[in-house]
C-alpha positions as CSV (number, residue, x, y, z in Angstrom):
1,X,118.9,7.3,31.9
2,X,117.8,6.9,28.2
3,X,116.0,3.2,27.9
4,X,115.3,2.0,24.5
5,X,111.5,1.5,23.6
6,X,110.0,-2.1,22.5
7,X,110.0,-2.7,19.2
8,X,106.4,-2.6,17.5
9,X,105.1,-5.3,16.0
10,X,104.7,-6.1,12.6
11,X,101.2,-6.8,12.8
12,X,100.5,-3.8,14.0
13,X,102.6,-1.5,11.4
14,X,100.8,-3.6,8.8
15,X,97.4,-2.5,10.2
16,X,98.6,1.0,10.7
17,X,99.7,1.3,6.9
18,X,97.0,-0.5,5.3
19,X,94.4,2.4,7.1
20,X,96.7,4.8,6.1
21,X,96.5,3.8,2.5
22,X,92.7,3.2,2.7
23,X,92.0,6.3,3.7
24,X,94.0,7.9,1.4
25,X,92.4,5.5,-1.3
26,X,88.9,6.8,-0.2
27,X,89.9,10.5,0.2
28,X,91.7,10.1,-4.0
29,X,88.1,8.6,-5.0
30,X,86.0,11.4,-3.5
31,X,88.1,14.3,-5.2
32,X,87.8,12.6,-8.5
33,X,84.0,12.1,-8.2
34,X,84.2,15.9,-7.1
35,X,86.2,16.9,-10.0
36,X,84.1,14.7,-12.6
37,X,81.0,16.7,-11.2
38,X,82.3,20.1,-12.2
39,X,83.3,18.9,-15.1
40,X,80.2,18.2,-16.3
41,X,78.6,21.1,-14.8
42,X,80.9,23.2,-16.9
43,X,80.5,20.9,-19.8
44,X,76.3,21.5,-19.6
45,X,76.9,24.8,-19.1
46,X,79.3,25.9,-21.7
47,X,76.8,23.1,-24.5
48,X,73.9,25.2,-23.1
49,X,75.4,29.0,-24.1
50,X,76.6,27.7,-27.2
51,X,73.7,25.8,-28.5
52,X,71.3,29.6,-27.4
53,X,73.9,31.5,-29.7
54,X,73.4,28.9,-32.6
55,X,69.7,29.3,-31.7
56,X,69.9,33.2,-31.8
57,X,72.1,32.9,-35.6
58,X,69.8,33.5,-39.0
59,X,69.2,30.0,-40.5
60,X,70.4,30.2,-44.3
61,X,68.5,28.3,-46.7
62,X,69.7,26.9,-50.4
């Protein structure tokens, strides 16, 4: 015969939710940091290649 389970206390429920939210927050911060690093490296690579192109171009004097 089925027996009803005991109710989980509010404190346990809130602790579990707080842990879940904290972990999600940490993961989001790591993902944002990683994305910023990638964008920074891509930006520096593109600046390096564009400055190399302008250095190779002949300069004009008036």
